[in-house]
C-alpha positions as CSV (number, residue, x, y, z in Angstrom):
1,L,100.7,13.8,91.2
2,Y,98.2,16.1,89.7
3,Y,97.0,19.3,91.2
4,E,94.0,21.2,89.8
5,K,94.7,24.8,89.4
6,T,91.8,26.9,90.6
7,E,91.3,30.6,89.9
8,P,90.3,32.8,92.8
9,S,86.9,34.2,92.5
10,R,86.8,37.7,91.1
11,P,84.2,40.3,92.2
12,S,81.8,41.5,89.6
13,Q,82.1,45.0,88.1
14,T,79.3,46.2,90.3
15,E,80.9,44.9,93.4
16,V,84.2,46.6,92.5
17,A,82.5,49.9,91.9
18,D,80.7,49.8,95.2
19,Y,83.8,48.9,97.1
20,Q,85.8,51.8,95.5
21,V,83.2,54.3,96.3
22,E,83.1,53.2,99.9
23,L,86.9,53.6,100.2
24,T,86.7,57.1,98.6
25,D,84.1,58.2,101.2
26,E,86.3,57.0,104.0
27,G,89.3,58.7,102.6
28,Q,87.4,62.0,102.3
29,D,86.2,61.7,105.9
30,L,89.8,61.0,107.0
31,T,91.2,63.9,105.0
32,L,88.5,66.3,106.3
33,F,89.2,65.2,109.9
34,A,93.0,65.7,109.4
35,K,92.5,69.2,107.9
36,E,90.2,70.3,110.7
37,T,92.6,69.0,113.3
38,L,95.6,70.7,111.6
39,D,93.6,74.0,111.5
40,R,92.8,73.8,115.2
41,L,96.5,73.2,116.0
42,T,98.0,75.8,113.7
43,K,95.4,78.6,113.8
44,P,95.2,80.6,117.0
45,A,91.9,80.8,118.8
46,K,92.2,84.6,119.0
47,L,93.9,87.2,116.8
48,H,94.8,90.8,117.3
49,F,94.4,92.9,114.1
50,A,97.1,95.6,114.4
51,E,96.1,99.2,113.9
52,R,98.2,101.9,112.3
53,K,98.4,104.8,114.8
54,P,99.6,108.3,113.8
55,A,103.0,109.3,114.9
56,N,102.9,111.2,118.2
57,Y,105.9,113.4,118.5
58,D,106.3,117.1,119.3
59,Q,107.2,119.3,116.3
60,L,109.6,121.2,118.6
61,D,111.4,118.0,119.3
62,H,111.7,117.1,115.6
63,P,110.3,119.5,112.9
64,E,111.0,116.7,110.4
65,L,111.1,112.9,110.9
66,D,111.4,111.4,107.5
67,L,113.8,109.1,105.6
68,A,116.0,112.0,104.4
69,S,116.5,113.4,108.0
70,I,117.2,109.8,109.3
71,D,119.7,109.3,106.5
72,K,121.5,112.5,107.4
73,A,121.5,111.5,111.1
74,Y,123.0,108.1,110.2
75,D,125.9,109.7,108.3
76,K,126.7,111.9,111.3
77,L,126.5,109.0,113.7
78,E,128.9,107.0,111.7
79,R,131.6,109.7,112.2
80,E,131.1,110.4,115.9
81,E,133.5,109.4,118.6
82,A,133.0,108.3,122.2
83,S,133.1,111.0,124.9
84,S,133.3,111.2,128.7
85,F,130.6,112.7,130.9
86,P,130.9,114.7,134.2
87,E,129.4,113.6,137.4
88,L,126.2,115.6,137.9
89,E,123.9,116.3,140.8
90,F,120.2,116.8,139.7
91,F,118.3,119.6,141.6
92,G,115.4,120.7,139.5
93,Q,113.2,120.7,136.4
94,M,111.6,123.5,134.3
95,H,108.4,123.4,132.3
96,G,108.5,119.6,132.1
97,T,111.2,119.9,129.5
98,Y,114.6,120.8,131.0
99,L,116.5,119.2,133.9
100,F,119.0,121.3,136.0
101,A,122.1,119.7,137.5
102,Q,125.4,120.9,138.8
103,G,128.9,119.5,138.6
104,R,132.4,120.6,139.5
105,D,132.6,122.7,136.4
106,G,129.3,124.6,136.8
107,L,125.7,124.5,135.8
108,Y,124.2,122.0,133.3
109,I,120.8,122.3,131.6
110,I,119.7,119.1,130.0
111,D,116.9,118.7,127.4
112,Q,115.1,115.6,128.7
113,H,113.7,114.5,125.4
114,A,117.1,114.7,123.6
115,A,118.8,113.0,126.6
116,Q,116.4,110.0,126.5
117,E,116.6,109.9,122.8
118,R,120.4,109.4,123.0
119,V,119.9,106.7,125.7
120,K,117.3,104.9,123.7
121,Y,119.2,105.1,120.5
122,E,122.3,103.4,122.0
123,E,120.1,100.8,123.6
124,Y,118.3,100.0,120.3
125,R,121.6,100.2,118.4
126,E,123.0,97.5,120.7
127,S,119.9,95.2,120.8
128,I,119.0,95.5,117.1
129,G,122.6,95.2,116.0
130,N,123.3,92.0,118.0
131,V,120.1,90.1,117.6
132,D,120.1,86.5,118.8
133,Q,117.3,84.0,118.3
134,S,115.6,84.6,121.6
135,Q,111.9,85.1,121.0
136,Q,108.9,85.7,123.3
137,Q,105.7,83.8,122.3
138,L,102.6,85.9,122.0
139,L,99.4,84.7,123.7
140,V,97.4,86.5,121.0
141,P,99.2,86.7,117.7
142,Y,99.1,90.0,115.7
143,I,97.8,90.3,112.1
144,F,99.4,93.1,110.0
145,E,97.7,94.1,106.7
146,F,99.3,96.0,103.8
147,P,98.3,97.3,100.4
148,A,98.9,94.6,97.7
149,D,102.0,96.2,96.2
150,D,103.6,96.7,99.7
151,A,102.8,93.2,100.7
152,L,104.6,91.9,97.6
153,R,107.7,94.0,98.2
154,L,107.7,92.9,101.9
155,K,107.8,89.3,100.8
156,E,110.9,90.0,98.8
157,R,112.6,91.8,101.6
158,M,111.5,89.6,104.5
159,P,115.1,88.3,105.1
160,L,116.0,91.8,106.4
161,L,113.2,91.7,109.0
162,E,114.4,88.3,110.0
163,E,117.9,89.7,110.5
164,V,116.5,92.0,113.3
165,G,114.5,89.1,114.9
166,V,111.1,89.8,113.3
167,F,109.5,86.7,111.7
168,L,106.3,87.4,109.8
169,A,104.4,84.6,108.0
170,E,101.9,85.0,105.2
171,Y,98.4,84.5,106.7
172,G,95.7,85.9,104.4
173,E,95.5,88.1,101.3
174,N,98.0,90.9,101.8
175,Q,98.2,89.9,105.5
176,F,101.1,88.6,107.7
177,I,100.9,87.0,111.1
178,L,103.3,87.6,114.0
179,R,103.3,84.7,116.6
180,E,106.4,85.7,118.5
181,H,108.5,88.8,119.0
182,P,112.2,89.5,119.7
183,I,113.0,89.9,123.3
184,W,114.5,93.4,122.7
185,M,111.1,94.7,121.7
186,A,108.6,95.4,124.4
187,E,105.1,93.9,123.8
188,E,103.4,97.4,124.0
189,E,105.7,98.5,121.1
190,I,104.8,95.7,118.8
191,E,101.7,97.2,117.0
192,S,103.4,100.5,116.0
193,G,106.9,99.1,115.9
194,I,106.3,96.4,113.3
195,Y,104.5,98.8,111.0
196,E,107.3,101.4,111.4
197,M,110.0,98.8,110.7
198,C,108.1,97.6,107.6
199,D,107.5,101.1,106.3
200,M,111.1,102.0,106.6
201,L,112.0,98.8,104.8
202,L,109.6,99.7,102.0
203,L,111.1,103.2,101.7
204,T,114.8,102.2,101.8
205,K,116.3,102.1,98.4
206,E,119.7,100.8,99.4
207,V,119.1,97.5,101.2
208,S,121.9,97.2,103.7
209,I,121.3,95.4,107.0
210,K,123.9,97.6,108.8
211,K,122.2,100.8,107.6
212,Y,118.7,99.4,108.2
213,R,119.5,98.5,111.8
214,A,121.1,101.9,112.5
215,E,118.2,103.8,111.0
216,L,115.7,101.7,112.8
217,A,117.4,102.6,116.1
218,I,117.3,106.3,115.2
219,M,113.6,106.2,114.4
220,M,112.5,104.1,117.3
221,S,114.5,106.1,119.8
222,C,112.8,109.3,118.8
223,K,109.3,107.8,119.0
224,R,109.8,106.0,122.3
225,S,111.3,109.0,124.2
226,I,109.9,111.4,126.8
227,K,108.1,114.2,125.1
228,A,108.4,117.9,126.0
229,N,106.1,119.3,128.7
230,H,106.1,116.0,130.5
231,R,107.1,116.2,134.2
232,I,109.2,113.3,135.6
233,D,109.9,112.6,139.2
234,D,113.3,113.1,140.9
235,H,114.2,109.4,140.8
236,S,113.4,109.2,137.1
237,A,115.5,112.3,136.4
238,R,118.5,111.0,138.3
239,Q,118.2,107.6,136.5
240,L,118.1,109.4,133.1
241,L,121.3,111.4,134.0
242,Y,123.0,108.2,135.0
243,Q,122.0,106.4,131.8
244,L,123.2,109.4,129.8
245,S,126.5,109.2,131.5
246,Q,126.9,105.6,130.3
247,C,126.4,106.6,126.6
248,D,129.2,106.7,124.1
249,N,128.3,110.2,123.1
250,P,126.1,111.8,125.8
251,Y,126.3,115.3,124.3
252,N,124.1,115.0,121.1
253,C,120.9,113.3,120.3
254,P,120.9,111.0,117.2
255,H,119.9,113.9,115.0
256,G,122.8,116.0,116.1
257,R,121.0,118.4,118.4
258,P,122.7,119.3,121.7
259,V,121.5,117.3,124.8
260,L,122.8,119.9,127.2
261,V,124.2,123.4,127.6
262,H,126.9,124.1,130.1
263,F,127.7,127.3,132.0
264,T,131.0,127.4,133.9
265,K,131.4,129.2,137.1
266,S,133.2,131.9,135.2
267,D,130.3,132.2,132.7
268,M,127.9,132.7,135.6
269,E,130.1,135.3,137.2
270,K,130.3,137.2,133.9
271,M,126.6,137.2,133.5
272,F,126.2,138.6,137.0
273,R,129.1,141.0,136.4
274,R,131.1,139.6,139.3
275,I,134.1,139.7,137.1
276,Q,135.0,142.2,134.4
277,E,135.1,141.4,130.7
278,N,137.1,143.1,128.0
279,H,134.0,143.4,125.7
280,T,130.6,145.0,125.6
281,S,128.5,144.3,128.7
282,L,125.0,142.7,128.6
283,R,123.5,146.0,129.9
284,E,125.1,147.9,127.0
285,L,123.7,145.4,124.6
286,G,120.2,146.1,125.9
287,K,119.7,142.7,127.4
288,Y,119.6,143.9,131.0
């Protein structure tokens, strides 16, 4: 048997060119559609551009709040030991700054800023030191912008931020986007808190996650505490004293300042000369 071999018809050069151009146009349309769809899915409809706000703390509370003072506080805190705390009964406040309470051993005057700073420090130390992967999604993501040099250094040190539960992604030129935040950080703290955490990371020479976490806790506890000349109600005062009683060291703020002063019954009796002392009296010293 004989079969005639026939060649399939081939399109002309013109037909091939036209056909290829048509495919390319379709491909471009498909690529553009895919890109626009991806942008809609990945780019949020709204963005919140974070602002740097000046630190707001009383110079009487902390004459200096810089890396050197935080380093010094960190060294002291590493050496401190746990202490017990007496049961106190709150009965008054003075000048929106000091709380008065009594216990079995006498009168206690508590600096409310130092007290809350200690409470906040131990809360932050616990939450920042034991970060899990729990995150809260933000309805409106935050954009953080930095100078070019700082942005470059932040990229290199980003793993330390991730160790404390902060995940920043590059977004624009020298910009980072935050789409979620760790559950230990309140949403109202995000704007200032993230900038503070990044600034400390940029200033820290010795990159140690343990030290970074501890110093973050010191800094954030100071800036988030009650300020002087701020009156609090009786319930808040009693709650603060209870929280203070649960602290490992309720007697000093993270910077080492005393949280309270204590006058025993004997001290009070001496001041009012109800009992005799074997030393110069306050009247003789010209104080009364």
